[in-house]
C-alpha positions in Angstrom: 0.0 0.0 0.0 1.7 3.2 -1.2 0.8 6.7 -0.3 0.3 9.2 -3.1 3.0 11.9 -3.2 0.5 14.8 -3.4 -1.6 13.9 -0.3 -2.0 16.9 2.0 -1.6 16.9 5.7 -5.3 17.4 6.2 -6.2 14.5 3.8 -3.8 12.2 5.7 -5.1 13.2 9.1 -8.7 12.8 7.9 -7.9 9.3 6.7 -6.2 8.4 10.0 -9.2 9.6 11.9 -11.5 7.6 9.7 -9.5 4.4 10.2 -9.3 5.0 14.0 -13.0 5.4 14.1 -13.5 2.1 12.3 -11.2 0.4 14.7 -12.9 2.0 17.8 -16.4 1.0 16.4 -15.1 -2.5 15.7 -16.1 -2.1 12.0 -13.0 -3.7 10.7 -12.7 -7.4 10.0 -9.7 -9.0 11.6 -8.3 -9.7 8.2 -8.3 -5.9 7.4 -7.0 -4.7 10.7 -3.3 -5.3 10.1 -3.6 -3.6 6.7 -5.3 -0.5 8.2 -2.8 -0.3 11.0 0.0 -0.3 8.4 -1.8 2.4 6.5 -2.1 4.5 9.6 1.6 4.2 10.3 2.4 5.3 6.7 0.0 8.3 7.0 1.4 9.3 10.3 5.0 9.2 9.0 3.9 11.4 6.1 2.3 13.9 8.5 5.5 13.9 10.6 7.6 14.5 7.6 5.4 17.4 6.4 5.4 19.0 9.9 9.2 18.7 10.1 9.7 20.2 6.6 7.3 23.0 7.4 9.0 23.8 10.7 12.4 24.0 8.9 10.9 26.3 6.3 9.4 28.6 9.0 12.7 28.7 10.9 14.5 29.6 7.8 12.1 32.4 7.0 12.3 33.8 10.5 16.0 33.7 10.4 16.0 35.6 7.1 13.7 38.2 8.6 16.1 38.8 11.5 18.9 39.7 9.0 
């Protein structure tokens, strides 16, 4: 299961929330559970990467403003 390169942070978090809701409501078949957990881990890594990149960009902009 691959994640599309152009997924936004909001789209990723929305999908994570939907999967977690399915898990909490016991809507997932046991056979699908491992796949969904794997998908959540990929989505969360993507979100973390986006947050890290954004933080670095903001720090660079702030540093440039100080000069």
